[in-house]
Structures are given as structure tokens and as C-alpha cells.
N, C-alpha and C positions, 0 to 999 in steps of 0.2 A: 704468722702475720702476713707473710707473702701469699699463703693460700687464701686467706680471707680477702686480700686485695684482689687476687685473681678472680675469685668468685664474684666479688662485687662488680668488677669490670665486665665479666661475662654476663651477669644479670642485667647490668646496664645496657649492654649491647643487645641482649634479647629483648629488653623493653623497648629499645629504640626501633628494633626491627618490627615488633608488633605494632608500635605506634605508626611507623611508616606504612605498613601493610593496611592499616585501618584508616589511614588518612585519605580524604577525597583525592582522586586522581586528577591531574591537570591536563589541559590540552597539550602542553609541551611534552608530557610523557607519552601521550598517544602518538604524536607526530615525530618522535625522536627515534633514531636507530632503526632496529628491525621492526619495531612496532609501527613506525611511520610507513615503512614499505608495505606491511600487511594492511594498514588502514587505507593506503592508496589503492591497493588491489581490491579490497572489499567495496570501497566507495566507487571505484571506477566501473565495476560491473553494474551496479545499480544505476549510475548515471547514464551508461550506455542504453540500458533498458528504458529509463524514464525519458531521456531526450528523444528516443525513437518514437515513443508514444505520442508526444506532443508534435513532433515533425509530421507524423502520419496523419494526425487529426487536422493539421493545418493545410496539408497539400491534397487531402482526399477530394475536395470539390474540383480541383484541377484535374485529378485523375479521372473523375467521372466525365468531365468534358471531353477528354481525349479517347478513353477506351469504353465509355458507356457503363451500364450496369447500375443505374440509379436505384432500381428496385432492391438491389443487394447492398446498398450503401451501409445500412446499419450492421450488416453481417461482417463487414471488415473489422469492426470493433468486437462484435460478439464472438467470432471465432478466435480472435486474438486473445480475448480474456479467457475463454474456455481452455485454450491451449496453455495459457499461463498458469491457470489453476492446476492442470494436469502436470505441468513441469514442477510446480511447487510440491504437489503431492508425491511425485516420484523422486524428489531430491534425495531423500534418505537412501533409497536404493542406489542411485547414481553415486552418491558419496561413498557408500560401502563398497561398491564394485570397482570404482576407479581411483578412489582417494581424492583429496582436495585438488591436487594439480590436474589430474585427469578429468575430474568433474568440471572444472572451469574451462578446460580446453574443449570438452564436448559441448558445453553450454554455449561457448563463444562460436564454435563451428556451426551449430544449429542456427544461432542468431544471424551470423554472417550469411549463411546459405539462404535463409528466409529473406533477408534484406536484398540479396542479389536477385532472387526470384521476383520480388516486388518491383525492383528497378527495371526488369526486363519484361514485365507483364504486358501482354498484347490484348488481353480481355479480362473481364472481371473474375472468371473462374481461376485464372492463373494468379491474379492478385490475391484472391481469397486463400489459395494454397500458400503463397508467400507469407501472408499475415499469420496463418496458423503455425508455420514453421518458426517464424519470428517470435510468436507468442510462447511457444514451447521453450525456445532458448532463453527468452527473456524471463520466463517464470523460474527456470533453473538459476539464472544469474541473481535474481532477487532473493530467492529462498537460500541460496548458497551463502549470500552475504551474512545472513543471520546465523546459519549453521556454522560457518567458519569463524565467526567472532569468538565463540567460546572455545574453539580449538587452538587458534593461533595467538590469542591475546589472554593475559591474566584477568581474573575475575574483576579486579578493581578497575579495569579499563572498559568493562562491558558497557556501562552506562554512557561513557563518552563515545564509544564506537557506534552504539545504536543511535545516539543523537546525530552523529555524522552521517550514517546511512539514511536516516529519515530526512535530513536536511538536503540530500541530493535531489529529492523530488521537487523541493522548492527551487533549487538552482535550475533544474531541468525546465520548470515552468517558465522561467525567464529566457532560457537559451533556446529551447525547442521551437516555440512559436516564431521567434525571430528568424531562426535559420529556415524553417519551413516557409515563412512569409516571403523571405527574399527570393527563394527558388520559385515559389508559386507566382510571384510578381512577374518573373521573366519566363513563365511557362516552362520551367525546367524541373518539374516534379521528380523526374527520374534521377536527376543529379542530387536531389535532396536525400534519396536513399543511398546513392553511391557515396555521398560524403561521410556516411557512417562506417564504411568498410575499412578505410585506413586506421580509424580509431579502434575498430574491433580487432584488427591484426596486431596493433601495438599492445592492446590489452591482453591478447593471448600470449604474447611474448613475456609481458610482465608477470602474468599468472604462472607461466611455465618456469620462469627463473626465480621466483620468490616463494611460492607456496610449497608446503611440504608434500611429499609424494604419498604418504600414508597418514591416516587418522589414528589417534590413539584409542578410538572407540572400538575396541576389539570385540565386544559383546553386543554391539548394536544390532537390533532386529531390523531387517530391511526387505522383507517379502512384500510383493505388490498386492494391494487390496483391490482386486479387479472389479468385484461387484460394487464396492463403494464408489469407485471412480466412474463406473457406468451410471450409477444413480446420481452422482454429483453432476456429471455432464448433462444428464437428462433434466435435472432440476434447473440448471442455467438455461438450457434450451427452452424449457417449458415457460419459464417466466419471461424470457426474452421474446419468444414468439407471441405470447399473450399480450405483451405490451405494444406490439406493432398494430394491433387491431383498434379501431375506434369504438368497437362495441364493448360495453362494460361487461357483458356476459362472458365474452371470450377473455377479457382481462382477468376476470375472477377464476375462470377455468384454468388458465395458465398459472395463476398464483396458487390456487389450491393444489394443482398437480405438483408444483415445485415444493410446496410445504410438505406434501405427502411423501415425496422422495427424500426430503431432509429427515423426516421422522424415520423413514426406512433405513437411511444411512446410520442414524444413531442406534437403532435396534440391532442392525447387522454388526456394526463396529464394536459394540459392547461385548459381544460374544465371539468375535472372529479371531483367528490366529494371526491373520494378516490385517492390520488395522490402518485406517486412514489417519487417525489422531491417536495420541497416547492414551493409555488406560485412564478411565475416569474423566476424559475430556468432555463427555456429554452429560456429566453429572454436575450440575451447578452448585451442589453443596460441597464440592471439593475445590481446592485452590485452582487447579488447572481448568476445571469447568467454568468457574467464575471468571477467570482471566480471559479465556477464549470468548466467552459471551460478551465481556466488556469490549474486547477488541472489535467484535462484530458490530456492536451497537455504536461505537464511535465512528466506524467506517460508514455505517448507515446514515449517521447524522449529517455527513457532509455531501450526500448525493444530490441535494437540490442545486449544487453548484453547476451541474450540466446545463441548467437553464439560465444561470445568472447572466452570461454575456448577452443572450437574446433579450432578457427582460430589461437589462440596462439600456440596450438600444431602443427597445419598443416603448418603455415607460419613462426613461430618464434622458433621452436624447443624446446618448453617447455614440461615437463612431465605433465601427468594429474593432479598430486597434485599441482605443481607450477602454472599451468594454472588456476586451480580452485581458488587458493588464490590470484593470480593477478587479476582475474575477480572480486574478492570480494573487490577490492579497491574502486569500485563504491559505495558499501554499507558502507564502512569505511568512505568515503568522506561525505556521507549523515549523518552518525552518528556524525561525528565531527562538521559539520555545524549545525546540529540540536541543539547541546549543545551550540555552540557559538552564533547562531542567537537569541536564547531565552534570551541572555544577552543584545542584541542590539535592544530590542523592540521599543525603541524611534526612531529608524531609519527604521521602518517597511516598509515604502514605498520604500526606496532605496534598501532594501534587496529583496523585491518582484521583482523589476526591474532587479537587478543584477543577480538573480538566473538564468533566462533563458539565459542571456548573457554568463555566465560561462558554461552552458550546451552546448550552441552552440560552444564555443571555444573547449570544450572537444571532440565533434563530429568531428570538423574540424581536430583535431590532429589524431583522429582515421582514418579519410578518407585519410590523407596524409601518415601515417606510418604503418597502419595495412596491406594494400595490398602488402607492400614490403616483399619479401621472405628473412627475415633477418637472419634466422637460429640461433637465440639466441644472436645476436649482440645487446649490450646495447645501442648503438647509436639509435636504433629503439625502443627497449623495454622501455627505459626511457620516451620518449615522449608519448608512449602509456599508461604507468602508470599514467603520469600526466593527460592525457586526461580522463582516467577512474575516477580518483579522482575528476576532475573538474565537470564531469557530475553529480556524486553523491553529491558533495559539493553544486553545484548550486541549486539542488532540495531541499536539506536540509536547505539551506539558506532562501529560500522563504516559505517553508512549514509552520512553526509556524504562520507566519503572515497571510497566506491564511486561515488557519483553524480558527484562532481567529476571523478574519473578517466574516467568515461564521456564527459563533456563534452570533456575534454582529449584523449582518444584517438580520438574520432570524426572522420572526414574533414570538411573544411570544407563540402563539398557535402551532407553528411548529418547535420548537427547537429540539425535538427528531428526527423528520423527516429530518431536516437539517443535524444533526449529522450522521444519518444512510446514508443519501444521499451522503455525502463525500466519505464514504467507497464504496458505490455502484458505484459511478462515477469512483473512483480510480481502483477498481477491474475490471470494464468493460473495462476501457482504457487499462489495462494490458492485458486482454484477447484479445481484439481487436488488440492491437499493436503486441502482440506475434504472432498472426495468420498472420498479415500483414508482419511481419519479415520473417515468413516461406515462404510466397508467393514470396517475393522479393529475398530471398536467393535461392530458387529453380529455379526461373526464370533466375537468374544470373549464374547458373551452379554449385552451391555448392554440389548438390547431385551426381555429377560425381565422383565416388570413385577414390581416388588417384590423382585427378586433381588439381594440385597446381594453375593453371591458373583460374580454376573455383572458388576456395576458395578466391583467390586474387580479382577476379572480384566481387564476392558476398560481400566481406568486403567493397569495395568501394561503391557499390550500397546501402548497408545497411546504412552506415554512411551518405552518401549523401542525400538519400531520407528522412531519419528520421531527418536530420538537419532542415527540413521545420517546424517541430513541435516547437522547441525553437524559431525560427524566428517569427512564429505566436504568440507564448507566449510573446515575447517582446512587441508586439503591444497590446496584451490583458492586459499585466501588466500595461501599461500606462493608459488604461481605468480603471483598478482596482484601481490604486492609485488616479486617478481623481475622481472616484465615492465614494471611501471610505475614502479618506484622506491619508496623508503621514505618519502618526504615527500609533502605535498600534501593 
């Protein structure tokens, strides 16, 4: 009788444990105890990287006034993005070589060094050097946040952690322009860069004292895919250089060159011993291939946002400050959805499908109401605001489920490669989409100074053409759900 009772109690305890492990994780669990310290470290690195991006964008006009180099203005962003992509692609190697603690210290040191160089720049070449070093460190910080999530946190918290990491970009969208704007207002752009250094130092201390020294991924492959990285850099440079020309022929040459190099990357990577992405990542009939493609399409969908502040000022009578904060509604939507979607992990398949549907609805609203010369009329501004929120909300809704599935679908020996690959694909899609947005806008006449008709035409073309990305993402989402299951 006693044995039966003991067995019943043991079975009941086991059932309770299983029920607890399968229950949706709450925010309280993520922010409590050691999990909370890890979450702070992961979110802190992404916040540092993201706030820097928005500060630099805000103060760069003041930088040009003091040190010159207007012809290279766009390259302050181009080199930063290229270096960030390289950092993301090299994250697996860094993590394998130095462990989590060492990787974060190296990344923070690079970021701080680049920031210091920017603050001391006496001409544009020095500024470009600083931005490149910043971008390399920032790319490491961003990719490491995804890579470390699966190492330091239990699987049931991955969705919450990914939601938190994603939300940091929304927070940075509100903080970065405000900080940069204050310093720019007082012609103190160098101080804007200096202000980041104490936070970088504090973050380095936090990472050193909290993160594990070694990773448990003993069999992780981490050789450097040199040829693929050269081709990837060349692709970004080709499409970026092509977008700078007002001649459609040069735009097309740059775009064709970039696409050719992307195809070459896929062909090389499929048979290489040193890979840029995990095995089968370029095969869309596999779970990983479909997941990476959907990540790229969602990132492409939001790239018209680079012209939203200009179009709101030109067509809808908004001041630069208000236009900037209205444009930030996209990031706010992403932040809100990231927090909410991590609560609804049981409906992961539905969220992945619903995300691109919302993005498409948002772009349709932009295509209808942005081209109208509203002059500040809220009958046009309100639908635009709803559209911007929908675009960000749709991406944030699908994001935690996509990232979690990448973790679950990657081979055990390629987990770090899969984590870094997400950031590589994301950043490349942003760079590619931004350059394509520039081509479309220039072709549609946005560069004609003072031309309302050109701005209106460009806004329609931008929203209309980029709407193809979420349409394709809807079909890819069906494949993702079919290949990976409806939950998670």
C-alpha cells in the first residue's frame, strides 16, 4: 500500500513537472534571478548597438557641416551596415574561439573603439573608419544576443527573450533621435558619441561578471567562409553604389551585380566546408531555407520607411520632429507585437501567417494615403499612422516564432552558425532593401527638388512595389507552418 502511494505521488510530481515545463513562460520568470541578469545582458548589447544607429543618423548632418565630406554622406551608413553584416557572419567563429564572456568583451571593445574614433574624427575618412569599426562591434553585439539566448536560457524562455531583444530597437527609436537631437541642437555632435562610452564600459563589466566563460557547444563548426564573405560584401557594395546614380541603367547594373553575387554565394555555400549559413539554408523546400527567406522578405517589407519622414514633411505638412516620431510608429508597433506575441507562443503558426498579412495591409494604407497632398489633415494622417503601426506590428508578431524555429531546426553542430545567420540575413535584406528603395524613389522623381508631384509619385511606387514582399511572405509562411508545425 505504501509503495502504491509513493508511486502515485512520484507520478503526480512528474506530471506536474511536465505540465510546468510545457506551460507558457511568463515575463516574471524571464526577469527573475539569474535569468533576469542574462536577459539584461542580452538586451543591453542590442540597445547599445541600436541607440548608436539612431544617434549617428541624427547627428550626421552636423558632422558634415564641421568636417565636410558630403559626397561620402551615404557611405557612413553603407560601411556601417557592411561591417555589421561581417560581424554577424563571424559571430560563430568568435563565440567558438573566446566563449560567451570573451565574445561580448571583444564586441564591446570594438564598438567602443569605433565610437571613440568617430568622436575624434577630423575629416570624413577618419569618420568612415570609425563607423566601420563601430559596425563590426555592433554586428557582433546584435548576433551574439540571439546566439546566447539558447545557451544561457531554457528553451521555454526563448520566445520571451527574443521578444525582449526585438523590442529594444523600438526603445532605441525613441531614445536615439532624442539624444542625438539634443547634442546636434547645441552643435556638440562629438559629445553624442562620447555619451555612449560610459554605457559601453558598464555593459562590458556586466557581461564579464555574468556570462559563462565557455559555451556547451563543443562540436560547433566555426571556420570562416572567406569567399562567401567577399561575395556578400561585394553584393552590398554593388547595390549600394548602383543606388547612388540617377541613371536607371546604372541602377539596374548594380542590382544585377548584387543578385548575381547572391546566387554565387548560394552555390558556393551549398558545397563548401566553411559555410556562411547552416546546411540547406539556401533550399526553400527545407524548414531553415523557408525561415531565412521569410526573415529576408519581412525585412524588405519595411524599407520604404527611410523615406517616410521626408514624405510626411513634403506631402503632409509635418515638422522634422513630428515626422521623425510618426515614422517611429513602425518601430513602436514592432515593439508592442514582440511583447504580445511571446505570450501567444501556443499560436505560433497563426502568428507567423498573420504577420505578413498585417504588413501588406499597412503598405496598402501607405499606397492609398501617402501620395495625397494632405497638408496636415488628420483624415489622411490617421490612416497613415495606422499603416505604419501595422507594418511594424506584423513583423513583431511573426518574429519570435520565426527565430525560435530557426533554433529548433538547425543541426546541433550548427547552432551558432544558425544564430549568426539570422542576423546576417536580416542585415543584408535591410541593406539590399534600402538600396532598392533609393532606386525606386529616384526613378519615380523624388530627387526633383521642391517637386510635390515627384514625391507623391515616389510614395506610390515605393509602397506598391514593396508590397510584393509581404505577398510572397504570406505564401512562404504557409510553407513554414507546414514544415515546422503550427505551434512553438
